[in-house]
N, C-alpha and C positions, 0 to 999 in steps of 0.2 A: 480417729481423731473426731471431736464434734466440731461440725462446720456451722452450727447455729451459736450466734454470739448473744450473750445476755449482757444485761447493763453491768458497768463497772461496779465494784462494792461501795455501798453507801451506808450511811444510818439514818434511822427513822429520826424524825424529828420527836419533841417530847410530847406534842400531842398524837401524833401515831403511836409512839410507844406506848402512852398511856391507855389508849383504845385496845392495842393488841394484849396489853396486862390485863385490863379488864375480861376481855374473851378468856384469856388463860386461867383466871379466878371463876370464871362461871357467873361473871357479873355482867349478863345481858341487858338489864334495866328495860325491861317491857312496859308499854303504858299501862297505867293504873287500871283504865276501865274503856269501856266501848265510848267511842264517839262518833260524830257524823259532820259530814260536809254536804251543804245543799247541793242539789244536781245542777241549780240554775247557773253556777259560777263556771259550768263546763258548756252551758246551751244558750245562755243569754247575751244577745248581741250587744245590749248597753253596758253590761259587765266587762266584755270583752273589750270594749272601746275604752273604759276606765282604766283597764290593766295596760293597753298599748300606751295610754297616754302616761301613767304614772310609772310604769316599768321600762317598757322599751324605748320610750321617747324621754327617758331622763336618767336612769341608771346606768354606771358603767357596765359593761359585759365582755365575756370573752369573744374575741373576733375570730381568734386562728391560733394554731400553734406557730411560735417561732420557727419551726422546721419548714413552714411553706415560703419562707424567704430564707434560707440558709447563710447566703453570702451578701456582702455589700453589693449595691449595685443592682438591686432589683425590685420589681413592681408587681402587683396583682390588683386587679379589679375585683369588686367583691360587692353584690347587688342582693344579697339574701335580706337584709335588714330591711329593705324598703327604699333605703337611699343609695344613690350610686359613689361607692365608696372605692378609693384607690389607695392601696397600702403600699409603702414603700420603705426600703432599707437603703438609705443614702451611702455614699463612699465612705462616711466615717463609721458605718454600722448602726446608725440610730435608725429608730424605726418612726415612721410618720402615718397618719391616717388623713388623707383629705377627701374632698367632695370631688368625684372624678368629673369635674367641669372646668373646661378653659373659662379664663376670665375675660376672652374678648368677647364672643358670642353665645358662650353657654354650651358649646359643642361638649360631647362626652369626648374626653381626652383620650382614654384608652381603652380600645375594644376588648371583647374575650373576657375568660373567666381563669386563665391559667396564669401562673407567676412566670415571668421570664425576665432576662438579663437586660438591663436598659441603662445606656448612659445618660441619657436625658429623655426627656417626655415632651414628643412633638404632637402638635393639635393636627389631625389630618385635614381640617377645614382650611386654615391660613396659615397653618406651620408656626404658630406663635410656640417658643419653645422653653420648658421648664427644668431646672435642675430637681434632683430627686428630693433636696428637702423642701421643694415648693416654689423657690425662688424664680421668676420670670427671668430668663437668661437672655433671651434675643427674640426679634420679630422681624418680619420682611417688611421692607421699606419703612423703617422708623421715620422717616422724613413725612410720612401721611399722617402722622400722629403728632402734631407739635405740641410740646409742652407734656407729654405724657410723661410721668414717673413710673418707673419700672417697679419701684419699691411698692408703689399703691396695687400692684396687678398680682402679687404672689398668689398661689392656689390658697383654697379656704381650707384650714387646717380644724380638724376635731381634736379635742383632748384625748390622750393615749397614754399607755403604760407599757413597758415589757417586763415581765419578771418571771422567772421560773421557766422561761420556755413557752409562755403564753404572751400572746398579744391582746390587751384589753383597749377598747375604746367608750367614749362617753358621747351621745348623741347631742348633747348639751354642753354648754362652758359651766363650770362650778361644781363638777362632780368630784365625789371624794372616792378615792382610789386607795384609801387608807387600809383595807384589807388585802389588797393584792399582793404586797410584799410577804405576809403573813403565809399567803397562801403560795406564794412564791417559794418559801423555804421548804414547804411540803414536795412541790414538784420537785425541786432541786434534790432533795432526798430520794427521788426516783431516777435523777439524770435526764430530766425532761428536756432541757435547753441542749443536750449533746444529741438527741436523738435525731433520726432520719425518717422523713415523711415516707411511708411506704405506699399508701393508698388514701384516695380522698374521695368521696361519694356524696350525693346529696338526695335524700329520700324524700318524697311527697306523700304525707301520710294525712289521711282524711279524719283528722281527730283534732280535740282542743290540744293546746300545748300543755295543759296541767296533768292530762290523762298520761303524757308519756314521760313526763317528770315523775309522776306517782310511780311509774314502774321501777324507778330508781331509788325510790325512798323507803322501800319495804323490802323483807327477805320472805315474806309469807308466801309469796308465789314461785319462788326460785326452783323447789323441788318439784312443782307440779305443771307450771307452764314450762319450763325448761326441762322436763324430765328426759327428752330424749337428744340434749344440747348437752348444758353444762350443770343441770341439776344434780348428776352423782359426784360432782365435785365438792359439794357443799353439804354442810351439817344443817338440817331443818330448823331455821328460826333464829339461828346461833349469831348474833349479831348486837352491835352496840354503837353510840353514836355521839356526836357533840356538834357544838357550832362555833363557826369563825365569822363573829358578827352576824350578818343576815345567812351566811352560807352554812351548808351542813356537810358533815364529813362522818363517813360511818365505816366500820370495818364489820366484815362477814367472815364466820368460821368456814375454813375449808375442810375437808375429811381428815387431812394427816395431822396427826396430835402435836400439840403444842410443848408437852412434857418435855424436860432437857434441852430446847431449844434456845439458843441465844438469840431472844428476841431484838436484841441492839443489831443484828447482822440483817441488813433490809433484803439481800436475796434470799435468805432462811425464812425470814419472815413473809416475804411475799407468796411462798410456797404453801403457806398454813392461812394467811388472812387476805382476803381481798378487800381493798379500800375502796370506797365511791365517794366522789365528792359531787355535790348538787348546789350549784352557784346561783344564786337569785341574779338576774332574773330567770335564765333558762339555758343553764350548761351543766353538762354531765362529764366527769372525767372517771373512767375505769382504768386502773393499772393492773392488767393480767399478771402472772409471773414474771413473764419476759418481754411485754410489749405495753403499750396503752392506747386506749381509745380517748379521744377527744371529742364530744358529741354536742354542738350548738344548736340550738331550737330558733327559730325564726317564724313567730306566727304569721299566718296571712290572713286570716279569717277565724271566727269563733270555732270552726270544724275543720280547719285546714292549717296545717303546720309543716315547714320545711326542716329538715333534719339534716344538718351536715356532718358526716362522720370522717375523722381523721384518724388513721392508724398510723402509730410511731413505733418504730424499731430502734434497738440500740445503734445499729450502723447499717450501711447498705448490705445487701446479701451479696457474698462473696463468691458462692457456688451455687450450682443448680439445687443440691440438697439444702442448703438454706433458704433459697426462695421458694422452694415446694414447701418448706416449713411455714413461712410466713404466708404464703397464699392460703394454705389449708386454715391458719389461724383468722385470717380476714374472713374467709367464707363461713367460719364456725360463728363469730360475732356479728359480722355486718349483715349477712344475708340470713344467717339462721337465727341466731339469736336477737338480734335487734329488729331487722326487716319482718321475719315470719313470726316472730313470737310477740316481742314488746310492742312492735309499732301496730301489728295486726290485732293485738288485744284492746289497744286506744281505740282502733277503727271500731271494733265490736262495741267498745263502750259507749263510743260516742254514738253510733246508731240505736243502742238501747235507752241511754239518757235522754235522747232526743224524743222518744215517745212519750214521754211524762209519766211512764209507769213507776219509776223509781223517784221518790220525792227527794231523797238525800242518801248519800253513799255512808253505807256502815263500817265503821273501821274498828278492827279489833285490836288485841294489845300489842299483837306484832306488826302493826301499821301505823305506829304513833308518829313515825316520821312525816307522812303523809300530812296528818293533822297539824305539826309545827310548819311546816311548810306553807299550809294555807293561812296558819295564824301569820307567818312572816309577810305572804302578800297581802295580805287585810293590814296588817301595821304600814306596809308602804303606801297602799291605797289611801289610808287615813292621813299619812304625812303629806302626802301630795294634792289633798283636798283643801 
C-alpha cells in the first residue's frame, strides 16, 4: 500500500494545457536572438530604490499560502516586507491583512512569527482588545477615555485578496488584483487551497532579488547547475511559456515521454511537465509532481534578499513512511536545489557583477524569460514615474 498521498485528480486550465500541448508538439519558442541586461540593474543602489518604490511599495504581491492559516480563528505576524504585518483568518473564514500596531499607543500587537489560534487580539501593553476582523472590541477603564468612539480605532487594514490557495496583499490602496483570480484558477488546478503546510523556512541571500528571480526564468542552467540534484529529471532546454498580465508562466519538459498521454489528466501531466510561475514583483511557485513550493522574495538591500520558502503537500503525513518521503523532498529542493544551487549562484553572480568586470549580462535564446521579466520591471518603473 502506498503511504504517500498525492493530490486528488484535477484538470489543467486552458492556459496550462496549451503550454503542455506546445511541448508535446516540440514548439518550445526560443528567443530569436541574443539580448543583454545592464549589470547596473543588479548593483546600483539608486536603481534598487526606484524598484522598491515602484514595485514593492505599490504592487500587489503574494504574502503567503492560505495553508499557513488553515482554520478560522488564526493569526500570524509577518515582517519580511519591512512593514509589521498581521494576517488573520476571522471566525467567518475571511482573511485580513493589518498593520501589526495597536491603535492606542502604537505598540506591536502580536509578537513572534508563527501562526497561532486566537479568539481575539490583546495588546500586551494596556490590553486593548480587537476581534480578528480588526474591530476594537474592548479596552480597560473605558471611563478614562470619555467620548472615545471604538469605531474610530479599528486596526489599520491593507488591501488583500485570497484566491487559489494564495493570500495576496498590497502595500497601498488602489492596487489592482485583477490577475489574482486567473492565477487562482491555475492554482486550483493543482489543488493548492486544499494543501497542508509541511515546512516553512526563510533564507538570507547575499544577492540582488532579480538574480534569484532569473534562476526561475530560464531552463538553460537546469541540467548544469542542478546536475547532481534535479537535472537528470529534465530535458535540456525543452521549455515554453506565456504571460498572465505582468506575470510569467512556464512549462519545462521532464524526461518522461509525452506520447500517448492524456494531457488533460493533471496528475499524468505533472509527471511529464513541471510548471513554474514567476509573479511580479517577486514570487515563484514550483509545482513538483506531488507537492508545491511557494517562494516569496523580500529585498532588503541592493545585494541582500530574504526568501521565504513554503512547502505544501496534499495532506498531513499519516505514517512514518509518508513523513520520510516529504522530508526527503524538502531537503532536495529547499536545502539542495534552492539554497545550495540557485541561491548560491545568485550570491556568486552578485560578487562578480559588483566588480564592474561585466558591463551587461548576455542572454542566449534559451534565456528569453529573463529578458521579458526585465522588460516587465522596466514597464512598471515607467508607469510609476
